[in-house]
C-alpha positions in Angstrom: 131.9 76.5 161.6 129.7 75.1 158.9 128.9 77.4 156.0 125.2 78.4 155.6 123.4 76.2 152.9 121.3 78.0 150.3 117.4 77.5 150.6 115.9 74.6 148.4 112.7 75.5 147.1 110.1 72.7 146.1 110.0 71.3 142.5 107.2 73.1 140.3 103.9 71.2 140.2 102.7 72.6 136.9 104.6 74.1 133.7 102.8 76.3 131.3 103.8 77.3 127.7 102.7 80.8 126.6 102.4 82.6 123.3 102.5 86.1 123.4 102.6 89.3 121.2 104.5 92.5 121.2 102.6 95.1 119.2 102.7 98.8 118.2 105.4 100.7 120.4 106.1 97.5 122.3 108.4 96.7 119.5 110.8 99.1 121.0 111.0 97.3 124.5 114.1 95.3 124.9 114.0 91.5 126.1 115.0 92.8 129.5 112.4 95.4 129.6 109.7 92.8 128.7 111.1 90.4 131.4 110.5 93.0 134.1 107.1 94.0 132.9 106.0 90.2 132.7 107.3 89.6 136.2 105.3 92.6 137.5 102.1 91.2 135.6 102.7 87.9 137.3 102.8 89.3 140.7 99.7 91.6 140.0 97.8 88.6 138.5 98.7 86.5 141.7 100.2 83.7 139.6 101.7 81.1 142.0 105.2 81.1 140.6 107.6 78.4 141.5 111.2 79.8 142.4 114.6 78.5 141.8 116.8 77.4 144.8 119.9 79.1 146.1 120.8 82.3 148.0 118.9 84.4 145.3 115.9 82.6 144.3 114.1 83.9 141.2 110.8 83.0 139.3 111.1 80.1 137.0 110.7 81.7 133.5 112.4 80.6 130.5 112.1 82.4 127.0 112.4 80.9 123.6 114.0 82.8 120.6 113.0 86.4 121.9 112.4 88.9 119.1 115.2 91.6 118.6 114.7 95.0 120.0 112.7 97.1 117.4 110.8 94.3 115.9 107.0 93.3 116.6 105.8 89.9 116.8 102.7 87.8 117.2 104.5 84.6 117.9 106.8 84.9 121.0 106.9 81.9 123.5 108.0 81.3 127.1 107.6 78.8 130.0 106.7 79.4 133.5 106.8 77.0 136.3 104.2 77.1 139.0 103.8 76.0 142.7 100.2 75.3 142.3 98.1 74.2 139.2 96.0 76.8 137.5 93.6 76.8 134.5 95.5 78.1 131.6 92.6 79.9 130.1 92.0 82.0 133.3 95.8 82.5 133.3 95.5 84.2 129.9 92.8 86.5 131.0 94.3 87.5 134.4 97.9 88.2 132.7 96.2 90.3 130.0 94.3 92.3 132.6 97.9 93.0 134.3 100.0 93.6 131.2 100.2 96.9 129.2 98.0 96.8 126.2 100.7 96.4 123.7 101.7 93.0 125.2 99.1 90.3 124.8 99.0 86.8 125.9 97.4 84.7 123.0 97.4 81.3 124.2 98.4 79.1 127.2 98.7 75.3 127.5 100.2 72.9 129.9 103.7 72.1 128.8 104.3 69.0 126.7 107.4 66.7 126.6 110.8 68.0 125.8 112.0 71.7 125.6 109.7 74.4 124.1 112.8 75.7 122.3 113.3 72.5 120.5 109.9 72.9 118.8 111.0 76.2 117.1 112.9 75.5 114.1 111.9 78.6 111.8 110.2 81.8 111.5 108.4 84.0 109.0 108.9 87.8 109.0 107.1 90.7 107.3 109.5 93.5 106.5 108.1 96.9 105.8 110.3 99.1 103.5 110.3 102.8 102.5 107.7 103.5 99.9 110.1 105.4 97.8 112.3 102.2 97.3 113.1 101.4 93.8 111.1 98.0 93.4 113.1 96.9 90.2 116.2 97.2 92.1 114.9 95.4 95.1 113.8 92.5 93.0 117.2 92.3 91.3 119.0 92.4 94.7 116.8 89.5 95.9 117.3 87.5 92.8 121.2 88.1 93.1 121.0 87.1 96.9 119.1 83.8 96.0 121.4 82.9 93.2 124.4 82.7 95.6 125.6 79.9 97.7 127.0 82.2 100.4 126.2 85.8 101.5 128.4 87.0 104.3 127.4 89.9 106.7 129.2 91.1 109.7 127.1 92.1 112.9 128.2 93.6 116.2 128.2 91.2 119.1 128.9 91.2 122.8 132.4 89.7 122.1 133.0 92.2 119.1 132.0 91.7 115.4 131.0 88.5 114.0 130.8 87.4 110.3 128.6 84.7 109.1 126.6 83.4 106.2 123.1 84.5 105.7 122.1 82.5 102.6 121.9 79.0 104.3 119.2 80.3 106.6 116.8 81.8 103.9 114.2 79.3 102.9 112.0 82.2 101.1 112.7 85.6 100.2 109.9 87.4 98.4 109.1 91.1 97.4 105.6 92.0 98.5 103.4 95.3 98.1 104.8 96.5 101.3 108.2 95.2 101.2 109.6 91.6 101.9 108.6 88.2 103.4 111.4 86.2 104.9 111.2 82.7 106.0 114.3 81.8 108.1 115.5 78.4 109.3 117.0 78.8 112.7 120.6 77.8 112.3 123.6 78.5 114.5 124.6 81.2 114.5 121.1 82.4 114.3 120.2 84.6 111.3 117.9 87.6 112.0 115.8 89.4 109.3 118.0 92.5 109.7 120.9 90.4 108.7 119.2 89.6 105.4 118.5 93.2 104.8 122.2 94.0 105.6 123.1 91.4 102.9 120.8 93.1 100.4 122.2 96.5 101.2 125.7 95.0 100.5 124.3 93.8 97.0 122.9 97.3 96.3 123.9 100.1 98.7 121.4 102.3 97.1 118.2 100.4 98.1 117.5 101.8 101.6 118.9 102.3 105.0 118.6 99.6 107.6 116.8 101.8 110.3 114.1 102.6 107.8 112.9 99.0 107.7 110.2 97.7 110.2 110.4 94.0 111.2 107.2 91.9 112.2 107.5 88.1 113.1 104.4 86.6 111.9 105.0 83.2 113.2 107.7 80.6 114.5 107.6 77.0 115.1 108.4 73.5 113.8 109.1 72.9 110.0 106.4 70.7 108.5 105.8 69.3 104.9 105.9 71.8 102.0 108.1 74.2 104.0 105.4 75.4 106.4 105.8 76.5 109.9 103.7 74.8 112.3 102.2 76.0 115.9 104.7 74.8 118.6 101.9 74.5 120.9 99.4 72.7 118.5 100.3 69.2 119.4 100.1 70.0 123.2 96.6 71.4 122.7 95.4 68.4 120.7 
């Protein structure tokens, strides 16, 4: 008796790259939470999704460098694959009508060549710190961090604790009126802004507590001349 073969779905006819934002209380939504919310929005908006093949088909959605839970962002990216062609501008409107107000789709373009993930090489972060923080002590900790060739931190991971160097990823670290701005190169393993904060606390344990810091991703994309971060969708739009 032959084994039943899994269903083979047609290949996508169009792929769309989306930029979206997580704002306000949406920062506390996990990546899994957003994935569920986004799939519901796709269904409500009537988006003609392409599905994977196999015994358990699922909509073809792939995310690029999702922001950590607890952080807000103006520059998250994903790709959706469709079974019919759609107008990207109308897609943005339909999705925003179907999403909670703290999730916003900012841009949609037809996918370019290669992988979206490969266009994202660095990110800029705004870190808001407690107002009572000693600014002089913070500036001293930043100078000390930047003067070192290596600054190791340990973070809990799925398979236990992991120790890695944060210094090699930091392209810029500046004290601002509200806290810190951090530019991070996306290295392996990926260094997050909270890892840099952990490193500063290791240098000066009296600065502040990690849970008191709010993180906002301002942008992420390809590295350009002058250590600037470009728009990963810009060349596609052009």
